[in-house]
C-alpha positions, 0 to 999 in steps of 0.5 A: 641344062635349065628347063623352061616351064610354062603352064596354061591359065583358064578363066571362067569363060575359058572353062565354059568353052572347054566344056565345064557345063557338060553335066552328062560328061561330068557324070561319066568322068565322076563315075570313073573316079568312083571306080578309082576310089574303090580300087584305092588308086588315089591319095588325099591329104593327111597321113590317112590319105583321105582327109577332105582338106585343111582349113583356116578357121578364124577365131571369134575375136582377135587382138590383131586388127587385120586378122579376120574373125569368124563369120557365117561360112568364113574360112579358107581351105586347101584340098590336095589330091593325087588321082591315078588311072588315066588322070595320073596327076596331082592337084589342089583346089583352093578356096576362100568362103564368106557369106558376106561376099554376096553383098559385094556381087561375089559368090559365097566362095571363090575357087581356083584349081591348080594341076601339077606334074606328079613327078616334078611338081611343075604347074600344068594348069591354073583355072577358075574353079567355081563352075568346075566345083559346082559341076563335080558336086552335082555330078556325084549325086548324078552317079548315085542316081544312075546306080541307086535310084529306081529306073522308073522314077518320075518325080524329083524333089529339090530341097534347097534351091541355090546354085549347088542344087541347080548343078545337082539337078542338072546331073540327076536329070541326065539319069532320070529317063522317065522324069515328069515332075519336079517339086521345089522347096526352099526356106525362101519361096521366091528361090523355089519359084525361080528354080521351078521356072528354070526347070520348066524353061530348060528341061521342059518338065512340070515344076511346082513349088512345094507348099511345105517341106513335108509335102515336098519330101513326100512327093519325091521318088528321088530327093536331092538335098543341098540346103544351107549349112546355116539353117539345115532342114529337119525331116521325119522318117514318115515323110519319105516314101517307100523306094525313095532315093535321098541324095545328100550334098548338104547337111540335113537333120532327121529323126533317128528313124530316118537313118535307121530305116534307110540303106546308107551308101557313102561316097567313100567310107574312108573319107568318113573315117577321116572325118571321125578321126578329126572329130576325135582329135578335136576333143568335142566329137558331137560338136565336130559332128554338128558341122559335117554332112555325115555327122548325124550318122556318125553319132548313131554309129557311136551309139550302135544304132547303125552299122560301122563304116567298115561294114557299110557300102561305098558308091565306088564298090556299087559301081564296080559290082563289089558292093550292093546298092539297090536290090529292089524297088522297095529299098529306101536308099540315102546317099551321103556325099561330103566332097573330095578333091579327086573329083575336082582334079578329074574334071579339071584334067578333062577341061585341061585336055579339051583346052589343049586340044582346042587352043583355049586359054593363055600360056603363062611363063613360070621361068625360062630356066629356074635360077636355083637349078 
């Protein structure tokens, strides 16, 4: 007896109707994911089960006229994952990225997410994932703010004022119960001003443009960093106030003292182990590190200036109470997030369930019955 298979398709407007922009709910769901990461109830790519994903990296030149060549942020990547717990599903985020997209009226990256039955492999849902990916990227430092930031924090500094940090700030703001002031900095001052205006209009908080990177860093009790990979910012240890929480969702360079004088909490140390494995396999560890958010830390670990990843703390352990995060208001903490498909899968499952419940989306037919069964 042949089996009919249908799956749900969710356009970007469908995902909005299903709740993709609910930042507070996304933080709660992402906190569940951190618990599952700590328990080990997940799988990602490669034999180590912790790979960020597999990318097509284009060559600098090619004899084939139609083959894409390297350019700013130009690549394709597949990010597969299984997530356990109540989610119990497989999924894959697939995206193509090209900085030149903005000249065509497109976002830099175009993303989709497919959810699949863990046993049969049948597709359950295909959805637009740009907003989903931004939401879960923002929710991860939102969870970190919940567990690592001072409860009394009143000021938030935003370093990099693009769409990713907008999503980060939305999630972080749900956790800063005493937030009063936001200081914005971007290499393009007009973007910082746009961000400040958006904060004032949507959150009713005082928001200003920082005069310099230094003054913006100095102002922040919570500092969210999601700056361009093409022009990573460089900060100095002396700029960061005692008790500050730095939330890294993008690359950042700093003097060695910055990393040494802060308590580092990783999103998942096993993911960072996988990055180090890839760096070793590349034959150019330092070159590989230069393109990874955690790269500066890995270099210092290799030099014996920072604790090894095995001796370090993952946020999931802090969430579960099996690892220590903030122990006093004087602690300076840096949280490092490098991106994991398990968060896309979790938020995608939440949207899929909401869509089924509320009749959102369009059913598509895979087959009435497979020809090869």
